C-alpha positions as a printed Julia matrix, in Angstrom:
47×3 Matrix{Float64}:
 14.25   1.01  -53.71
 13.04  -2.11  -55.47
 10.79  -4.2   -53.27
 11.41  -7.92  -53.6
  9.83  -9.4   -50.47
  6.87  -8.84  -48.19
  9.31  -7.99  -45.41
 10.82  -5.18  -47.49
  7.34  -3.84  -48.28
  6.38  -3.93  -44.6
  9.58  -2.13  -43.65
  9.04   0.58  -46.29
  5.41   1.19  -45.32
  6.2    1.3   -41.6
  9.03   3.77  -42.16
  7.02   6.08  -44.41
  3.63   5.85  -42.71
  4.28   4.95  -39.07
  1.31   6.84  -37.58
 -1.15   5.49  -40.14
 -0.02   1.92  -39.37
 -0.77   2.24  -35.67
 -3.83   0.41  -34.34
 -4.62   3.42  -32.16
 -3.78   6.58  -34.14
 -1.86   9.21  -32.23
 -0.04   6.7   -30.03
  3.66   5.91  -30.11
  5.6    2.89  -28.93
  8.88   4.53  -27.94
 10.83   1.27  -28.09
  9.48   0.56  -31.55
 10.34   4.05  -32.81
 13.86   3.73  -31.43
 14.31   0.37  -33.14
 12.89   1.64  -36.45
 15.09   4.75  -36.39
 18.19   2.71  -35.73
 17.31   0.32  -38.56
 16.64   3.19  -40.94
 19.9    5.02  -40.12
 21.85   1.79  -40.42
 20.32   0.99  -43.78
 20.38   4.51  -45.27
 23.8    5.62  -44.03
 25.59   2.3   -43.6
 26.35   3.17  -39.97
């Protein structure tokens, strides 16, 4: 994946390092995870 914009970089980092990006490590925002998973599946598998 070639990164062209800050938005693409943010997306890539959040997908690969979700826990490390959290303000409070070890916590999960279930709505955010659901949204990120849907975005990832849509992008990766053209669903």
